[in-house]
N, C-alpha and C positions, 0 to 999 in steps of 0.2 A: 410373348416375353417369357419363358421360364423361372423362376426365383428358381433361388437353390436351398434344398428341404435344411435350416440345420442340424448336426448330428442327434440327434433324440434319443439310443438306444446305451443303455445303462446295464454296467457288467452285473446284474440283475436278473435284464434282463438278459443276458446271454450264461449266465449258469443260475438253471431255478431252488440249486440249493439254498444261495447267499437269500431267495424271500424268507425261509424255516428258519437259518439262522439269525436274521433281522431281524422276527415278527419274536423271536425267543425273545429274544433280546431288548426289545420294547417294550416288552410282558412285564422282564423284570422287572425293569423300571419304571412301570406302572405298578408294579407287585408295589417297591421299594420308597418311593413320591406316592401311595394315595392308601389310605385308613382303609383294614382289613373290611371294618364294619359298615361304614357307610358311602367310603373310597371318594372324599374328595383330598381332597391334592392340604398334602400336612406339611405344618408350616415344623421350621427343626430352630437348637438352637445351641450358640456348641461353646464350653466354659471353658480354657487354660487354665492350666495348671501348672505355671514358671518352677513350680518345685518340683513336682513331681513329671516333669514334662511328658504332659498331656494333656491331650480330648478327652471329653465329654459332650458327648454331640447327644440329642434329646428330641428325638421326635412326635408334635403332636397334632392329638388334629382338632380344631376345629367346631364341626360337628358335631362333636362325643362328646368332647372332651375333655379327653383322656389321651398319656402317654402311652406311646404307642412301644414304642422300643429307644430305648435305652444300649448310647452304646461309650466306653471309653476305647481309646487308637492313642498309640506311644507314641511319642514323636523319636525315641532314637530308633 
């Protein structure tokens, strides 16, 4: 008796250009979340300023003990 095989083909299997886009997205996400000096995962802190309606995001590397990126985001 033959078992029914599950459908395992994904959209990226049918369209090879998707793999390139996914790998570019994955590379971008890795760059945003990991230290450019040592490759460790960054830790993020967020400070909310209620008066100016902004959030300050600070990305720090625990291994290098440095702040790599500080961004201010507007809530309006």
